[in-house]
C-alpha positions in Angstrom: 267.7 -37.2 -115.2 266.4 -40.7 -114.7 264.7 -41.9 -111.5 268.0 -43.5 -110.4 269.6 -40.1 -110.7 267.0 -38.6 -108.5 267.8 -41.1 -105.8 271.4 -39.9 -106.0 270.3 -36.3 -105.9 268.1 -37.0 -102.9 271.1 -38.6 -101.2 273.1 -35.4 -102.0 270.3 -33.3 -100.4 270.8 -35.3 -97.3 274.4 -34.4 -97.1 274.4 -30.9 -98.8 272.0 -30.4 -99.5 260.7 -27.7 -126.1 262.4 -25.3 -128.4 265.2 -23.5 -126.7 267.5 -20.8 -128.0 271.2 -21.8 -127.9 273.0 -19.8 -125.2 275.8 -17.6 -126.3 278.5 -16.0 -124.2 277.8 -12.3 -123.9 278.4 -9.3 -121.7 275.7 -9.8 -119.2 277.9 -8.5 -116.3 278.4 -5.1 -118.0 274.8 -4.4 -117.3 275.2 -5.3 -113.7 278.7 -3.9 -112.9 280.1 -0.8 -114.6 283.6 -1.4 -116.0 284.5 2.2 -115.2 285.0 2.8 -111.5 286.0 6.1 -109.9 289.1 6.1 -107.7 288.3 6.6 -104.1 290.8 7.7 -101.4 289.8 6.9 -97.8 292.5 7.8 -95.3 292.2 6.5 -91.7 290.0 8.7 -89.5 291.1 9.9 -86.1 289.0 10.3 -83.0 289.1 12.3 -79.8 288.4 11.1 -76.2 286.9 7.6 -75.8 286.1 7.5 -79.5 289.7 7.0 -80.4 289.6 3.5 -78.8 287.3 2.3 -81.5 288.8 3.9 -84.6 290.4 0.6 -85.7 287.0 -1.0 -86.1 285.6 2.2 -87.7 288.3 2.5 -90.3 288.2 -1.2 -91.2 284.4 -1.1 -91.6 284.3 2.1 -93.7 287.1 1.0 -96.1 285.7 -2.5 -96.4 282.1 -1.3 -97.2 283.4 0.9 -100.0 286.0 -1.5 -101.3 283.5 -4.4 -101.4 280.7 -2.4 -103.0 282.1 -3.0 -106.4 281.6 0.7 -107.2 285.1 2.0 -106.7 288.7 1.4 -107.3 290.3 2.0 -103.8 293.5 4.0 -103.9 296.2 2.3 -101.7 296.8 4.2 -98.5 300.5 4.1 -99.2 299.9 6.5 -102.1 298.3 9.2 -99.9 299.8 12.6 -99.1 301.3 13.0 -95.6 298.7 15.5 -94.4 295.0 14.6 -94.3 292.3 17.2 -94.1 289.5 16.4 -91.6 287.2 19.3 -92.3 286.4 21.5 -95.3 288.2 24.4 -93.6 291.4 22.4 -93.4 291.9 22.7 -97.2 293.9 25.5 -98.6 294.9 26.4 -102.1 298.6 25.8 -103.0 300.7 29.0 -102.6 301.4 29.0 -106.3 300.2 27.0 -109.4 301.7 23.5 -109.4 302.9 23.7 -105.8 301.9 21.1 -103.2 300.2 21.8 -99.9 301.2 18.4 -98.6 297.7 17.0 -98.7 295.8 20.1 -97.8 295.0 21.0 -101.4 292.5 19.2 -103.6 295.1 18.8 -106.3 297.3 16.9 -103.9 294.7 14.1 -104.0 293.9 14.2 -107.7 297.6 14.4 -108.8 300.2 11.5 -108.8 300.9 9.4 -106.9 297.4 9.4 -105.4 295.4 10.0 -108.6 292.1 9.9 -106.8 288.8 11.2 -108.1 287.1 11.4 -104.7 288.2 11.7 -101.1 286.2 10.5 -98.1 287.5 12.0 -94.9 286.4 13.3 -91.4 286.8 12.6 -87.7 285.0 11.3 -84.7 284.5 12.6 -81.1 282.7 11.6 -78.0 279.9 14.0 -77.1 277.2 13.6 -74.5 277.9 9.9 -74.1 277.7 9.2 -77.9 280.3 8.8 -80.6 279.7 11.4 -83.3 281.1 11.1 -86.8 281.7 14.1 -89.0 281.9 12.6 -92.5 282.7 14.5 -95.7 283.0 13.5 -99.3 284.9 15.6 -101.9 285.3 15.6 -105.6 289.0 16.4 -105.7 289.0 17.3 -109.4 287.1 20.5 -108.6 288.9 23.9 -108.5 287.8 24.9 -105.1 286.4 23.4 -101.9 282.9 25.0 -102.4 282.5 23.1 -105.6 284.2 20.0 -104.3 282.1 19.2 -101.3 279.5 16.5 -102.1 278.6 15.4 -98.6 278.9 16.7 -95.1 276.9 15.0 -92.4 276.9 13.9 -88.7 276.3 10.4 -87.6 275.6 9.1 -84.0 276.3 5.8 -82.3 277.1 4.3 -78.9 280.6 4.7 -77.6 281.8 1.2 -78.3 282.8 -1.0 -81.2 279.2 -1.6 -82.2 278.6 2.2 -82.4 281.8 2.8 -84.3 280.9 0.2 -86.9 277.3 1.6 -87.1 278.3 5.1 -88.0 280.9 3.8 -90.5 278.2 1.7 -92.2 275.9 4.7 -92.3 278.5 7.0 -93.8 279.4 4.4 -96.4 275.7 4.0 -97.3 275.4 7.7 -98.0 278.5 7.6 -100.2 277.1 4.6 -102.1 273.8 6.3 -102.6 275.5 9.1 -104.4 276.4 6.6 -107.1 273.0 4.9 -107.0 274.3 2.1 -104.9 272.6 0.3 -102.1 274.2 -0.5 -98.8 274.1 -4.1 -97.7 274.2 -3.0 -94.1 271.3 -4.6 -92.2 270.9 -7.5 -94.7 271.6 -11.1 -93.7 273.0 -14.3 -95.2 271.4 -17.5 -94.2 273.3 -20.8 -94.7 273.8 -24.3 -93.5 276.6 -25.3 -91.2 277.6 -28.5 -89.5 279.9 -26.9 -87.0 277.8 -28.1 -84.0 277.8 -31.7 -85.2 274.4 -31.3 -86.9 273.4 -29.5 -90.1 271.6 -26.4 -88.9 270.5 -23.1 -90.4 272.7 -20.2 -89.4 272.8 -16.4 -90.2 275.5 -13.8 -90.5 276.0 -10.2 -91.6 277.2 -9.6 -95.2 280.8 -9.2 -94.1 280.8 -12.6 -92.3 280.4 -11.1 -88.8 277.8 -11.9 -86.2 277.4 -15.6 -87.1 274.4 -17.1 -85.2 272.7 -20.4 -85.1 269.0 -20.1 -86.2 267.6 -23.7 -86.0 268.3 -26.2 -83.3 266.7 -29.5 -84.3 269.8 -31.6 -83.9 269.0 -33.2 -87.3 269.6 -32.3 -90.9 268.1 -28.8 -91.8 269.1 -27.5 -95.2 268.3 -25.3 -98.2 267.0 -22.1 -96.5 265.1 -19.4 -98.4 264.0 -15.9 -97.2 260.8 -14.1 -97.6 260.9 -10.9 -99.6 260.5 -8.7 -96.4 263.1 -10.8 -94.5 260.7 -11.7 -91.7 260.6 -15.5 -92.4 262.8 -18.3 -93.5 261.7 -21.6 -95.0 263.9 -24.6 -95.1 264.0 -28.4 -95.6 264.5 -30.5 -92.5 264.6 -34.2 -91.6 263.7 -33.5 -88.0 260.5 -35.6 -88.3 261.8 -38.2 -90.6 261.1 -37.6 -94.3 262.3 -34.2 -95.7 259.7 -31.6 -94.8 259.3 -27.8 -95.0 259.5 -25.7 -91.8 259.0 -22.0 -91.6 260.5 -19.8 -88.9 260.0 -16.2 -87.9 263.3 -14.3 -88.1 261.9 -11.8 -85.6 260.9 -14.2 -82.8 262.7 -17.4 -83.8 259.4 -19.3 -83.5 258.2 -21.9 -85.9 255.1 -20.9 -88.0 252.4 -23.4 -89.0 252.9 -25.2 -92.3 251.1 -28.4 -93.3 253.3 -30.8 -95.1 251.4 -33.3 -97.4 252.1 -37.0 -96.7 255.0 -37.6 -99.1 258.5 -38.9 -99.2 259.7 -35.4 -100.1 258.5 -31.9 -99.4 261.5 -29.6 -100.0 263.2 -26.6 -101.6 260.6 -24.0 -100.7 260.9 -20.5 -102.0 258.6 -17.5 -101.5 256.5 -15.7 -104.1 257.2 -11.9 -104.4 254.2 -10.9 -102.3 255.3 -13.2 -99.6 251.9 -14.9 -99.4 252.7 -18.3 -101.0 255.6 -20.7 -101.4 256.6 -22.9 -104.3 258.3 -26.2 -103.6 259.1 -29.7 -104.8 257.1 -32.6 -103.6 256.4 -36.3 -104.3 252.9 -36.1 -103.1 251.8 -37.4 -106.5 253.6 -40.7 -105.6 255.9 -40.5 -108.6 258.6 -38.1 -109.7 259.2 -34.9 -107.7 257.0 -32.1 -109.2 256.4 -28.5 -108.4 253.6 -27.2 -106.2 252.4 -23.9 -104.8 250.6 -23.4 -101.5 249.7 -20.7 -99.0 252.2 -20.0 -96.2 250.4 -22.5 -93.9 250.4 -25.2 -96.6 246.7 -24.8 -97.5 245.3 -24.5 -101.0 248.0 -26.9 -102.5 248.2 -26.8 -106.3 250.4 -28.7 -108.7 252.1 -26.5 -111.3 254.3 -29.0 -113.2 253.4 -32.2 -114.9 256.3 -34.0 -116.5 257.6 -37.6 -116.5 260.9 -36.4 -115.0 262.1 -34.7 -111.8 261.3 -31.0 -111.4 262.9 -29.3 -108.5 264.4 -25.9 -107.2 261.5 -23.6 -108.2 262.2 -19.8 -108.0 259.6 -17.2 -108.8 260.5 -14.0 -110.8 260.8 -11.4 -108.0 259.9 -8.5 -110.3 256.8 -9.9 -112.2 255.7 -12.9 -110.2 254.7 -14.5 -113.5 257.7 -16.7 -114.3 259.3 -19.6 -112.5 262.8 -20.9 -113.2 263.5 -24.5 -112.1 265.7 -27.5 -112.6 264.4 -30.5 -114.6 265.6 -33.7 -116.1 262.8 -33.8 -118.8 265.3 -33.5 -121.7 268.2 -35.6 -120.1 270.8 -34.4 -117.6 269.4 -31.7 -115.3 269.0 -28.3 -116.9 267.5 -24.9 -116.1 264.0 -24.3 -117.4 261.5 -21.4 -117.3 257.7 -21.6 -117.4 254.7 -19.5 -116.6 253.4 -19.5 -113.0 250.5 -21.7 -113.9 252.9 -24.3 -115.4 252.4 -23.6 -119.0 254.9 -22.6 -121.7 258.0 -24.4 -120.3 261.2 -23.7 -122.2 264.8 -24.8 -121.5 267.2 -21.9 -120.8 270.5 -23.8 -120.7 271.5 -25.5 -123.9 271.7 -29.1 -122.8 275.4 -29.2 -122.2 276.6 -30.7 -118.9 274.4 -30.3 -115.8 272.9 -27.0 -114.5 271.3 -26.3 -111.2 270.7 -23.7 -108.4 268.9 -20.9 -110.3 268.6 -17.6 -108.6 266.8 -14.5 -109.9 268.4 -11.1 -110.0 266.2 -8.5 -108.2 265.5 -6.9 -111.6 263.8 -10.1 -112.9 265.9 -10.1 -116.1 268.9 -12.2 -115.1 269.6 -15.4 -113.3 272.7 -16.8 -111.6 273.2 -20.6 -111.5 275.7 -23.4 -111.3 276.8 -25.2 -114.5 279.3 -27.9 -115.5 280.1 -26.5 -118.9 282.6 -23.8 -120.0 286.1 -23.4 -118.5 286.9 -26.3 -116.1 284.2 -28.4 -117.7 282.9 -31.2 -115.5 283.0 -29.1 -112.3 280.2 -26.8 -111.2 280.9 -23.1 -111.7 278.9 -19.9 -111.3 277.3 -18.4 -114.4 274.9 -15.5 -115.0 272.4 -15.4 -117.9 270.2 -12.8 -119.4 266.9 -14.7 -119.6 265.5 -13.0 -122.7 268.6 -13.4 -124.9 270.1 -16.5 -123.3 273.5 -14.7 -123.2 275.7 -15.8 -120.4 278.9 -15.1 -118.6 281.1 -17.5 -116.5 282.2 -15.9 -113.1 284.3 -18.6 -111.5 287.0 -20.6 -113.1 289.1 -23.5 -111.9 288.6 -22.8 -108.2 287.1 -25.9 -106.9 283.4 -26.7 -106.9 281.2 -23.5 -106.9 277.5 -23.8 -106.4 274.3 -22.2 -104.9 274.6 -18.6 -106.0 272.2 -16.1 -104.4 271.8 -12.4 -105.2 272.3 -9.7 -102.7 269.5 -7.1 -102.4 271.7 -4.6 -104.2 271.8 -6.8 -107.3 275.6 -6.2 -107.6 276.8 -9.0 -105.3 276.5 -12.8 -105.1 276.9 -15.2 -102.2 277.9 -18.8 -103.1 279.5 -22.0 -101.8 282.9 -23.0 -102.9 285.4 -25.7 -102.1 288.4 -23.6 -103.2 289.8 -23.6 -99.7 289.6 -27.4 -99.4 286.2 -27.6 -97.8 282.7 -26.2 -98.3 282.7 -22.6 -97.3 280.6 -19.5 -98.0 282.0 -16.7 -100.2 280.8 -13.4 -101.7 281.8 -11.6 -104.9 280.9 -8.8 -107.1 278.7 -9.9 -110.0 281.6 -9.7 -112.5 283.6 -12.3 -110.5 285.9 -9.9 -108.7 286.2 -9.1 -105.1 285.9 -12.6 -103.8 285.7 -12.8 -100.0 285.6 -15.9 -97.8 283.1 -15.5 -94.9 283.1 -18.8 -93.1 285.8 -21.0 -91.8 284.3 -23.2 -89.0 283.0 -26.6 -90.1 281.4 -27.1 -93.5 279.1 -24.4 -94.8 276.8 -24.4 -97.8 273.6 -23.4 -99.6 273.6 -19.7 -98.7 270.8 -17.3 -99.5 270.9 -13.5 -99.1 267.9 -11.7 -97.6 266.9 -8.4 -96.2 
């Protein structure tokens, strides 16, 4: 990437924001998402008293959490038996072998047309001013109810839609935990939106609900990142002229002190795994943008890259803290590189084809997601994942507009990203095998998402 290209890239920021092994397409996603998924039946729950008024929100939330987890194949509700057991005591054995109990036998759920492996069922009631969920999970392949019951638990929430969604999220989390999954309930996605007329930082829940404005500088604020514990966000803003780094507390909304060096660019900050430092790109050297590390207040600044090219988008390995992936033009068009935290041992990860950008570490520290213009629909950016050690990669998006800025969810099974597939820049999520794509935003233009706790 020549210096002229960097000026174009900087302009894009305003409005959007070495021996190398040859990468080979592989089966990286198999390690992240199991190709074999159990079939889960989740009939609509019923409620008594005031709880009944909020069962629509409850049932939508429970089904959505399980469906979007990427762990199950959800059985269509039209395939369910007519009768739905709400409690273990509702089950009965068929009167004779092969006979149906209309839904009140385990075999009614494991046999055609349902063909489920597991059944999540239960009911809600209003008790002592609270909504109480009685949730049960059954392995319907078992011969009797004693062997079949996996989970039976009570959950409590307020008697309103918020409480109904809360108990649904908690029940879903316990179901996911049985398969080693992690609920995304309570995590947040930060992103940039221009819906107010200015580019500001916003946040939302993983399902796209509860969208809230975080920054209010009435300027250009872009490229958010989240601290490992979720208590801080760092982002680039033009509020004071040149692009500078601001840090906000997610708990109080207050700006935290950070000293920006005098430079034409201080940007693209990301946190180290211990949350005590940030790495970022800066032109403080008065030449090409290079990579630097500093304490959270901007002190103890240290340069960690030294190339006659542009080095940007640094991300520290969340597992080891020893490696940094970044974007550089040192070999021509921008590519993904990796180096030690002290700046030594730089190697190119992508093979030099096309342009590559937006690296994001998987929580396990072995895999990255990134945007690349090679592969299917060559010339447009698509989302890829790569196993760093082997350089094997998989392409997750194909011929669906421009797809960029992938960021891993805390569970390591989902990605959030920006896509133009709907005609404008919007935020989407998907399972890490490219399935289960969901659009989360619709108002204005929305981009550069990052998923945090």
